[in-house]
Backbone as CSV, one residue per row, in Angstrom:
resi,resn,N_x,N_y,N_z,CA_x,CA_y,CA_z,C_x,C_y,C_z
1,UNK,0.848,-1.191,0.000,0.000,0.000,0.000,0.884,1.242,0.000
2,UNK,0.660,2.144,-0.928,1.514,3.312,-1.058,1.154,4.365,-0.021
3,UNK,2.175,4.931,0.636,1.955,5.925,1.677,2.573,7.246,1.261
4,UNK,2.185,8.343,1.959,2.862,9.608,1.699,4.306,9.496,2.153
5,UNK,5.197,10.203,1.455,6.617,10.039,1.719,7.016,10.428,3.119
6,UNK,6.487,11.560,3.656,6.886,12.006,4.988,6.448,11.023,6.049
7,UNK,5.207,10.549,5.964,4.717,9.613,6.970,5.526,8.331,6.953
8,UNK,5.798,7.787,5.768,6.548,6.542,5.698,7.948,6.706,6.235
9,UNK,8.640,7.753,5.791,10.024,7.961,6.210,10.117,8.170,7.699
10,UNK,9.281,9.040,8.227,9.355,9.366,9.647,8.987,8.177,10.511
11,UNK,7.947,7.437,10.094,7.512,6.320,10.925,8.577,5.250,11.017
12,UNK,9.278,4.981,9.934,10.328,3.982,9.978,11.469,4.425,10.873
13,UNK,11.769,5.715,10.859,12.803,6.255,11.744,12.419,6.054,13.200
14,UNK,11.160,6.324,13.523,10.724,6.268,14.909,10.683,4.841,15.435
15,UNK,10.353,3.884,14.597,10.199,2.523,15.094,11.482,1.721,15.042
16,UNK,12.380,2.044,14.112,13.633,1.304,14.007,13.442,-0.153,13.651
17,UNK,12.491,-0.463,12.767,12.131,-1.847,12.503,13.003,-2.504,11.436
18,UNK,13.683,-1.714,10.605,14.363,-2.295,9.457,15.876,-2.311,9.648
19,UNK,16.519,-3.215,8.923,17.977,-3.279,8.969,18.569,-2.134,8.169
20,UNK,19.814,-1.783,8.473,20.441,-0.630,7.836,21.144,-1.030,6.541
21,UNK,20.832,-0.345,5.418,21.547,-0.600,4.172,22.831,0.214,4.117
22,UNK,23.619,-0.022,3.094,24.804,0.806,2.877,24.543,1.727,1.703
23,UNK,25.163,2.936,1.718,24.920,3.921,0.686,26.232,4.341,0.049
24,UNK,26.134,4.668,-1.236,27.304,5.190,-1.934,27.635,6.573,-1.401
25,UNK,28.903,6.849,-1.258,29.342,8.132,-0.725,29.907,9.008,-1.847
26,UNK,29.699,10.309,-1.714,30.309,11.285,-2.612,30.007,10.996,-4.087
27,UNK,28.741,10.767,-4.394,28.355,10.542,-5.787,28.623,11.803,-6.600
28,UNK,29.013,11.621,-7.858,29.312,12.765,-8.720,28.031,13.491,-9.095
29,UNK,28.069,14.813,-9.003,26.906,15.626,-9.352,27.138,16.246,-10.735
30,UNK,27.218,15.380,-11.735,27.570,15.853,-13.065,26.403,15.858,-14.033
31,UNK,25.172,15.629,-13.522,23.974,15.726,-14.356,22.917,16.524,-13.610
32,UNK,21.943,17.028,-14.371,20.847,17.756,-13.732,20.083,16.862,-12.769
33,UNK,19.877,15.614,-13.146,19.161,14.676,-12.283,19.903,14.477,-10.960
34,UNK,21.228,14.360,-11.049,22.029,14.163,-9.835,21.936,15.382,-8.924
35,UNK,21.994,16.558,-9.513,21.925,17.776,-8.708,20.563,17.943,-8.054
36,UNK,19.497,17.636,-8.809,18.155,17.725,-8.239,17.995,16.711,-7.109
37,UNK,18.474,15.498,-7.328,18.349,14.449,-6.306,19.081,14.846,-5.026
38,UNK,20.319,15.297,-5.189,21.107,15.682,-4.019,20.512,16.927,-3.351
39,UNK,20.087,17.885,-4.176,19.482,19.100,-3.622,18.207,18.820,-2.862
40,UNK,17.397,17.893,-3.362,16.174,17.533,-2.649,16.502,16.929,-1.293
41,UNK,17.552,16.109,-1.258,17.983,15.550,0.023,18.402,16.624,1.004
42,UNK,19.116,17.646,0.507,19.511,18.759,1.364,18.302,19.458,1.949
43,UNK,17.305,19.728,1.095,16.122,20.463,1.559,15.295,19.656,2.546
44,UNK,15.171,18.352,2.294,14.441,17.505,3.241,15.164,17.494,4.587
45,UNK,16.481,17.374,4.544,17.245,17.380,5.784,17.098,18.673,6.555
46,UNK,17.090,19.800,5.843,17.018,21.103,6.496,15.622,21.419,6.990
47,UNK,14.618,21.155,6.175,13.256,21.619,6.469,12.424,20.629,7.267
48,UNK,12.770,19.351,7.198,11.922,18.342,7.840,12.668,17.587,8.929
49,UNK,13.754,16.929,8.554,14.365,15.974,9.466,14.976,16.613,10.697
50,UNK,15.480,17.834,10.581,16.101,18.482,11.736,15.116,18.717,12.870
51,UNK,13.832,18.683,12.568,12.828,18.888,13.614,12.791,17.736,14.616
52,UNK,13.352,16.596,14.242,13.163,15.395,15.052,14.414,14.946,15.780
53,UNK,15.445,15.786,15.802,16.631,15.450,16.560,17.447,14.356,15.884
54,UNK,18.082,13.515,16.688,18.955,12.468,16.161,18.116,11.372,15.512
55,UNK,18.442,11.032,14.269,17.691,10.034,13.521,18.626,8.976,12.953
56,UNK,18.069,7.820,12.611,18.787,6.776,11.896,18.570,7.032,10.409
57,UNK,19.562,7.612,9.750,19.396,8.017,8.369,19.244,6.836,7.421
58,UNK,19.785,5.678,7.791,19.584,4.494,6.962,18.100,4.127,6.898
59,UNK,17.429,4.214,8.035,16.001,3.912,8.057,15.199,4.981,7.332
60,UNK,15.632,6.237,7.453,14.972,7.301,6.692,15.007,6.969,5.202
61,UNK,16.169,6.586,4.713,16.320,6.285,3.296,15.512,5.052,2.896
62,UNK,15.438,4.054,3.760,14.647,2.869,3.446,13.181,3.235,3.274
63,UNK,12.681,4.065,4.199,11.280,4.471,4.092,11.018,5.268,2.826
64,UNK,11.926,6.175,2.498,11.761,6.991,1.304,11.809,6.135,0.043
65,UNK,12.757,5.190,-0.018,12.884,4.343,-1.198,11.656,3.449,-1.379
66,UNK,11.146,2.909,-0.272,9.973,2.043,-0.364,8.768,2.819,-0.883
67,UNK,8.585,4.018,-0.382,7.455,4.822,-0.837,7.621,5.228,-2.293
68,UNK,8.817,5.652,-2.654,9.082,6.123,-4.012,8.858,5.009,-5.035
69,UNK,9.214,3.786,-4.646,9.057,2.651,-5.549,7.657,2.055,-5.507
70,UNK,6.802,2.560,-4.619,5.452,2.016,-4.500,5.412,0.657,-3.842
71,UNK,6.426,0.328,-3.057,6.473,-0.970,-2.390,5.642,-0.948,-1.100
72,UNK,5.373,-2.131,-0.584,4.641,-2.230,0.682,5.537,-1.720,1.812
73,UNK,4.982,-0.899,2.673,5.751,-0.343,3.787,5.490,-1.135,5.060
74,UNK,6.353,-0.933,6.051,6.287,-1.704,7.292,5.205,-1.206,8.251
75,UNK,4.723,0.004,8.058,3.676,0.579,8.892,2.566,1.131,8.006
76,UNK,1.369,1.131,8.531,0.295,1.828,7.835,0.436,3.328,8.066
77,UNK,-0.279,4.105,7.267,-0.251,5.549,7.440,-0.738,5.936,8.826
78,UNK,-1.770,5.244,9.310,-2.304,5.548,10.643,-1.284,5.241,11.730
79,UNK,-0.571,4.137,11.597,0.464,3.789,12.578,1.613,4.790,12.539
80,UNK,1.980,5.211,11.334,3.048,6.195,11.203,2.665,7.515,11.849
81,UNK,1.433,7.946,11.609,0.969,9.204,12.190,0.933,9.119,13.705
82,UNK,0.482,7.988,14.246,0.431,7.820,15.697,1.832,7.852,16.304
83,UNK,2.787,7.216,15.630,4.167,7.223,16.125,4.744,8.626,16.114
84,UNK,4.463,9.368,15.047,4.956,10.734,14.941,4.359,11.616,16.027
85,UNK,3.062,11.511,16.232,2.403,12.338,17.248,2.919,12.009,18.645
86,UNK,3.140,10.718,18.916,3.677,10.326,20.230,5.077,10.885,20.435
87,UNK,5.880,10.840,19.384,7.231,11.392,19.453,7.193,12.887,19.722
88,UNK,6.339,13.601,19.014,6.240,15.046,19.194,5.735,15.393,20.595
89,UNK,4.793,14.608,21.102,4.264,14.862,22.442,5.341,14.657,23.503
90,UNK,6.115,13.589,23.366,7.200,13.346,24.322,8.234,14.458,24.273
91,UNK,8.572,14.874,23.065,9.568,15.936,22.916,9.081,17.237,23.532
92,UNK,7.793,17.550,23.322,7.237,18.782,23.879,7.214,18.735,25.404
93,UNK,6.845,17.587,25.959,6.801,17.444,27.414,8.194,17.574,28.027
94,UNK,9.167,16.962,27.381,10.543,17.054,27.889,11.071,18.482,27.809
95,UNK,10.782,19.154,26.701,11.238,20.544,26.544,10.565,21.450,27.560
96,UNK,9.271,21.233,27.784,8.537,22.055,28.739,9.062,21.864,30.158
97,UNK,9.311,20.609,30.531,9.810,20.328,31.880,11.195,20.944,32.092
98,UNK,12.046,20.835,31.076,13.391,21.404,31.194,13.339,22.922,31.312
99,UNK,12.518,23.571,30.472,12.402,25.031,30.519,11.781,25.489,31.827
100,UNK,10.787,24.741,32.309,10.138,25.103,33.565,11.127,25.052,34.727
101,UNK,12.000,24.057,34.737,12.976,23.948,35.826,13.976,25.088,35.774
102,UNK,14.410,25.458,34.580,15.294,26.615,34.437,14.602,27.865,34.978
103,UNK,13.310,27.999,34.679,12.550,29.140,35.170,12.423,29.149,36.680
104,UNK,12.184,27.990,37.254,12.067,27.887,38.713,13.375,28.329,39.380
105,UNK,14.486,27.878,38.837,15.786,28.255,39.388,16.018,29.765,39.257
106,UNK,15.643,30.306,38.113,15.823,31.739,37.886,14.959,32.548,38.850
107,UNK,13.725,32.156,39.009,12.810,32.865,39.905,13.315,32.823,41.350
108,UNK,13.848,31.679,41.763,14.361,31.543,43.131,15.530,32.501,43.364
109,UNK,16.415,32.616,42.379,17.550,33.524,42.526,17.111,34.980,42.435
110,UNK,16.210,35.269,41.519,15.754,36.650,41.327,14.992,37.169,42.540
111,UNK,14.302,36.283,43.217,13.505,36.648,44.396,14.348,37.279,45.487
112,UNK,15.622,36.904,45.544,16.511,37.384,46.598,17.131,38.746,46.285
113,UNK,16.927,39.253,45.092,17.523,40.531,44.721,16.792,41.699,45.374
114,UNK,17.548,42.716,45.715,16.970,43.901,46.341,15.973,44.566,45.395
115,UNK,14.815,44.907,45.943,13.793,45.602,45.174,12.811,44.702,44.453
116,UNK,13.049,43.400,44.446,12.152,42.475,43.760,11.054,42.023,44.722
117,UNK,9.812,42.154,44.287,8.653,41.735,45.073,7.998,40.538,44.394
118,UNK,7.426,39.644,45.200,6.753,38.459,44.670,5.324,38.429,45.169
119,UNK,4.378,38.315,44.253,2.964,38.274,44.636,2.577,36.854,45.028
120,UNK,1.370,36.698,45.527,0.885,35.385,45.959,0.857,34.389,44.803
121,UNK,0.625,34.863,43.600,0.549,33.977,42.435,1.921,33.499,41.969
122,UNK,2.981,34.180,42.414,4.326,33.856,41.960,4.904,34.876,40.989
123,UNK,4.101,35.835,40.576,4.593,36.914,39.721,5.633,37.745,40.477
124,UNK,6.740,38.046,39.816,7.757,38.906,40.412,7.797,40.231,39.681
125,UNK,7.990,41.299,40.440,8.066,42.616,39.806,9.062,43.497,40.544
126,UNK,9.577,44.475,39.792,10.527,45.442,40.318,10.166,46.801,39.734
127,UNK,10.091,47.810,40.576,9.768,49.158,40.118,11.032,49.809,39.587
128,UNK,11.049,50.087,38.285,12.189,50.750,37.667,12.033,52.267,37.687
129,UNK,10.808,52.721,37.441,10.485,54.144,37.493,9.135,54.294,38.177
130,UNK,9.104,54.990,39.321,7.859,55.187,40.048,7.082,56.370,39.473
131,UNK,5.767,56.380,39.670,4.911,57.480,39.214,3.700,57.561,40.131
132,UNK,2.944,58.645,39.999,1.810,58.891,40.883,0.473,58.836,40.152
133,UNK,0.464,58.392,38.906,-0.769,58.356,38.131,-1.727,57.284,38.619
134,UNK,-2.916,57.218,38.024,-3.910,56.210,38.411,-3.481,54.803,38.008
135,UNK,-4.107,53.817,38.642,-3.853,52.416,38.312,-5.041,51.861,37.536
136,UNK,-4.786,51.021,36.544,-5.891,50.419,35.803,-6.545,49.286,36.596
137,UNK,-7.744,48.913,36.190,-8.421,47.730,36.711,-8.460,46.674,35.605
138,UNK,-8.916,45.490,35.959,-8.969,44.402,34.981,-9.925,44.707,33.836
139,UNK,-10.839,45.632,34.050,-11.815,45.977,33.005,-11.308,47.044,32.043
140,UNK,-10.126,47.597,32.303,-9.612,48.701,31.492,-8.832,48.219,30.276
141,UNK,-8.706,49.127,29.319,-7.800,48.976,28.192,-6.652,49.950,28.399
142,UNK,-5.435,49.487,28.158,-4.262,50.310,28.451,-3.388,50.467,27.204
143,UNK,-2.518,51.465,27.260,-1.497,51.684,26.238,-0.137,51.583,26.923
144,UNK,0.744,50.764,26.368,2.035,50.520,27.003,3.141,50.454,25.963
145,UNK,4.356,50.687,26.429,5.557,50.300,25.706,6.192,49.158,26.488
146,UNK,6.748,48.185,25.786,7.336,47.037,26.479,8.405,46.374,25.623
147,UNK,9.262,45.634,26.330,10.233,44.748,25.693,10.134,43.406,26.394
148,UNK,9.970,42.345,25.622,9.873,41.007,26.185,11.073,40.161,25.833
149,UNK,11.656,39.490,26.832,12.805,38.619,26.597,12.605,37.298,27.324
150,UNK,13.309,36.286,26.855,13.437,35.045,27.605,14.496,35.240,28.684
151,UNK,14.600,34.294,29.609,15.560,34.478,30.692,17.005,34.325,30.211
152,UNK,17.196,33.835,28.988,18.554,33.803,28.421,18.922,35.106,27.731
153,UNK,17.998,36.082,27.761,18.261,37.389,27.177,17.765,37.575,25.760
154,UNK,17.283,36.520,25.122,16.782,36.636,23.750,15.487,37.447,23.712
155,UNK,15.479,38.498,22.918,14.286,39.341,22.796,13.311,38.714,21.808
156,UNK,12.039,38.551,22.228,11.051,37.954,21.343,9.970,38.937,20.902
157,UNK,9.879,40.088,21.553,8.862,41.064,21.157,9.218,42.418,21.758
158,UNK,8.838,43.497,21.045,9.121,44.837,21.539,8.247,45.844,20.813
159,UNK,7.430,46.553,21.565,6.660,47.650,20.965,7.586,48.803,20.604
160,UNK,8.674,48.942,21.339,9.646,50.004,21.055,10.287,49.774,19.690
161,UNK,10.649,48.530,19.409,11.244,48.211,18.116,10.257,48.455,16.983
162,UNK,8.973,48.228,17.250,7.949,48.479,16.226,7.659,49.957,16.048
163,UNK,8.035,50.760,17.039,7.869,52.199,16.924,6.504,52.722,17.296
164,UNK,5.679,51.930,17.973,4.377,52.409,18.428,3.925,51.623,19.645
165,UNK,3.210,52.269,20.570,2.741,51.576,21.775,1.750,50.471,21.431
166,UNK,1.628,49.532,22.340,0.626,48.476,22.223,-0.588,48.846,23.057
167,UNK,-1.762,48.549,22.549,-3.007,48.778,23.269,-3.769,47.463,23.374
168,UNK,-4.325,47.181,24.564,-5.055,45.928,24.745,-5.895,45.998,26.025
169,UNK,-6.991,45.263,26.069,-7.752,45.136,27.315,-7.030,44.194,28.267
170,UNK,-7.009,44.516,29.533,-6.269,43.689,30.487,-6.846,42.290,30.624
171,UNK,-8.119,42.109,30.293,-8.705,40.773,30.352,-8.323,39.927,29.133
172,UNK,-7.637,40.526,28.162,-7.324,39.806,26.932,-5.889,39.396,26.785
173,UNK,-5.103,39.446,27.874,-3.686,39.101,27.801,-3.367,37.979,28.782
174,UNK,-2.113,37.549,28.831,-1.720,36.467,29.730,-1.944,36.889,31.186
175,UNK,-2.188,35.932,32.083,-2.485,36.270,33.480,-1.431,37.133,34.157
176,UNK,-0.157,36.911,33.834,0.902,37.707,34.448,0.784,39.180,34.094
177,UNK,0.338,39.484,32.885,0.116,40.869,32.488,-1.146,41.431,33.127
178,UNK,-2.198,40.658,33.148,-3.443,41.129,33.761,-3.203,41.527,35.209
179,UNK,-2.467,40.701,35.935,-2.159,41.001,37.334,-1.144,42.135,37.450
180,UNK,-0.072,42.034,36.693,1.026,42.976,36.855,0.675,44.405,36.500
181,UNK,-0.061,44.613,35.419,-0.394,45.980,34.997,-1.280,46.687,36.011
182,UNK,-2.054,45.925,36.776,-2.902,46.551,37.798,-2.099,47.055,38.993
183,UNK,-0.852,46.654,39.095,0.029,47.158,40.145,0.637,48.509,39.782
184,UNK,0.598,48.865,38.505,1.332,50.011,38.004,0.500,51.292,38.005
185,UNK,1.175,52.391,38.240,0.582,53.721,38.045,0.927,54.202,36.638
186,UNK,0.038,54.961,36.041,0.342,55.556,34.745,1.617,56.376,34.857
187,UNK,2.529,56.169,33.932,3.818,56.855,33.947,4.935,56.037,34.561
188,UNK,4.605,54.938,35.213,5.635,54.106,35.839,6.185,53.074,34.860
189,UNK,7.324,52.513,35.239,7.950,51.460,34.445,8.356,50.335,35.394
190,UNK,7.934,49.124,35.071,8.202,47.959,35.911,8.944,46.894,35.106
191,UNK,9.634,46.049,35.852,10.205,44.827,35.276,9.471,43.644,35.893
192,UNK,8.867,42.830,35.041,8.133,41.653,35.492,8.877,40.382,35.098
193,UNK,8.919,39.425,36.018,9.355,38.070,35.700,8.127,37.186,35.881
194,UNK,7.684,36.591,34.787,6.394,35.902,34.763,6.622,34.398,34.640
195,UNK,6.254,33.635,35.670,6.397,32.169,35.583,5.577,31.608,34.424
196,UNK,5.972,30.438,33.989,5.321,29.816,32.836,3.812,29.675,33.010
197,UNK,3.367,29.318,34.228,1.929,29.093,34.417,1.127,30.389,34.406
198,UNK,1.801,31.536,34.455,1.128,32.833,34.313,1.380,33.434,32.931
199,UNK,2.077,32.643,32.085,2.381,33.109,30.718,1.696,32.165,29.730
200,UNK,2.487,31.398,28.963,1.898,30.542,27.922,1.958,29.055,28.252
201,UNK,2.474,28.725,29.439,2.439,27.347,29.912,3.086,26.352,28.968
202,UNK,2.519,25.144,28.943,3.085,24.062,28.145,2.892,24.250,26.654
203,UNK,2.003,25.147,26.247,1.756,25.304,24.809,2.768,26.226,24.136
204,UNK,3.406,27.125,24.911,4.309,28.095,24.305,3.541,29.061,23.419
205,UNK,4.276,29.831,22.623,3.646,30.806,21.725,4.499,30.968,20.478
206,UNK,4.092,30.326,19.393,4.817,30.436,18.135,6.219,29.851,18.229
207,UNK,7.101,30.340,17.379,8.472,29.850,17.345,9.358,30.505,18.408
208,UNK,8.962,31.684,18.865,9.840,32.463,19.738,9.779,32.024,21.195
209,UNK,8.602,31.584,21.657,8.417,31.231,23.065,8.086,29.748,23.150
210,UNK,9.015,28.976,23.660,8.807,27.536,23.754,7.937,27.162,24.935
211,UNK,7.532,25.897,25.009,6.727,25.433,26.142,7.496,25.546,27.451
212,UNK,6.785,25.959,28.502,7.385,26.031,29.832,8.275,27.222,30.094
213,UNK,8.316,28.179,29.183,9.236,29.315,29.323,8.762,30.336,30.368
214,UNK,9.709,30.790,31.184,9.520,31.946,32.054,9.885,33.200,31.260
215,UNK,9.070,34.245,31.366,9.239,35.433,30.533,9.581,36.660,31.367
216,UNK,10.337,37.561,30.763,10.705,38.821,31.404,10.197,39.967,30.530
217,UNK,9.531,40.917,31.169,9.037,42.097,30.453,9.448,43.361,31.209
218,UNK,9.910,44.336,30.465,10.015,45.705,30.987,8.868,46.484,30.355
219,UNK,8.013,47.021,31.209,6.757,47.622,30.752,6.640,49.044,31.288
220,UNK,6.306,49.972,30.403,5.992,51.343,30.792,4.507,51.575,30.514
221,UNK,3.753,51.920,31.556,2.322,52.168,31.410,2.112,53.630,30.975
222,UNK,1.660,53.807,29.747,1.535,55.129,29.173,0.185,55.777,29.435
223,UNK,-0.864,54.952,29.378,-2.206,55.553,29.400,-3.260,54.492,29.716
224,UNK,-4.294,54.892,30.403,-5.493,54.063,30.550,-6.535,54.612,29.585
225,UNK,-6.981,53.752,28.676,-7.922,54.207,27.670,-9.350,54.279,28.222
């Protein structure tokens, strides 16, 4: 039964059911067909296979060859998909647990720094610039400037870099922001360290924020709308 190439290749890699063949090394790329074949291998390696960490490339090639030739494969499409999903779930759980532990360690150390306050929820904040303006409530919409980074210093978002303030209702953002912005007076600037469970948790957010990440924001409250 013929399967899609990605499902067949990936499933064989995950199960390790087949013996390893030998491959010719350093084939000459002296024809258009050879260049296309080799180039396709490069693109598959870059765009697909790197997502799955260490793989048995012999099994990858066996799965690809079987599918390309229309031969019977060792797994059904449904079995291949289930294996892939299980692999991705395990990888996500491991990444989330590792990131969460790094965050816990960071929060424990940051808590001891002078000027850092910790709320009952675990949110940490530090007043960088104090002000006497009004404080928003959870029902308000606010205008802010902010810079968001991971605890390794990588910047993932910045209204300053975009050149315009961000506006949003406090009920429409992550819990750490909903809580933290209500502590601020208009005109003040705070630094927040937001634990994963008050940010994006195990799901993460796009490519920039992985599962289990603790986030750091420097926020200036400009206006209550």
